[in-house]
C-alpha positions in Angstrom: 1.0 9.2 6.4 -0.6 5.8 6.1 -1.4 4.9 2.5 -4.1 2.2 1.5 -3.3 0.2 -1.6 -5.9 -2.1 -3.1 -6.4 -4.5 -6.0 -2.9 -5.8 -5.5 -1.6 -8.9 -7.2 -2.0 -11.9 -4.9 1.8 -12.5 -5.6 2.8 -9.0 -4.3 4.9 -9.0 -1.2 5.8 -6.3 1.3 9.1 -5.8 -0.4 7.3 -5.1 -3.7 5.2 -2.4 -2.1 8.2 -0.8 -0.5 10.1 -0.8 -3.9 7.0 0.7 -5.7 6.8 3.6 -3.2 10.6 4.1 -2.6 11.2 6.5 -5.6 8.8 9.0 -3.9 10.6 9.1 -0.6 11.3 7.2 2.6 9.0 4.3 3.4 9.0 3.3 7.0 6.7 0.3 6.8 4.8 -1.7 4.1 2.3 -4.5 4.9 0.3 -6.9 2.8 -2.9 -8.0 4.7 -3.1 -11.8 4.7 -6.2 -14.1 5.3 -5.6 -15.6 8.8 -6.6 -19.1 7.9 -4.9 -19.6 4.5 -2.1 -17.0 5.0 -2.7 -15.9 1.4 -2.9 -12.2 0.5 -6.2 -10.6 0.5 -5.1 -8.2 -2.3 -4.6 -5.0 -0.3 -2.1 -3.5 2.0 -0.6 -0.5 3.5 2.4 1.7 3.1 3.7 4.2 5.8 5.6 7.3 4.6 6.7 9.9 7.2 6.8 12.9 4.8 3.2 13.9 3.8 4.3 15.8 0.7 6.1 12.7 -0.6 3.2 10.5 0.4 0.7 12.6 -1.5 2.9 12.7 -4.6 3.2 8.9 -4.5 -0.6 8.6 -4.2 -1.3 10.9 -7.2 1.5 9.2 -9.2 0.6 5.6 -8.5 -3.3 5.6 -8.3 -4.7 3.8 -11.4 -1.4 2.5 -12.6 -0.4 -1.0 -13.3 1.7 -3.1 -10.9 2.4 -6.8 -11.3 -0.4 -7.1 -14.0 -3.1 -5.3 -12.0 -4.4 -1.8 -12.0 -4.0 -0.7 -8.3 -5.9 1.9 -6.3 -3.9 4.1 -4.0 -5.4 6.5 -1.4 -5.0 8.1 2.1 -5.9 5.3 4.5 -8.8 5.9 6.8 -8.1 5.8 10.5 -9.3 2.7 12.2 -11.9 3.5 14.8 -10.9 2.5 18.3 -12.5 -0.7 19.7 -14.6 -0.1 22.8 
């Protein structure tokens, strides 16, 4: 399951995201989205967890909690529409 995480600290790295979600189960990937020009974080990212139950538990437990000094929002990621 792909999980959207927003309101991240601009200092957060993909390893921080992986560590945050690891107690809930296997994390296959974690990404912080960067501004293409400045290479700085845009303040959001994605975490991929293969087990849906574990992913939902992580979403429920982490949404609205503090991480690196910011209250984060955690939700199921919307599928990106295909480009035509």
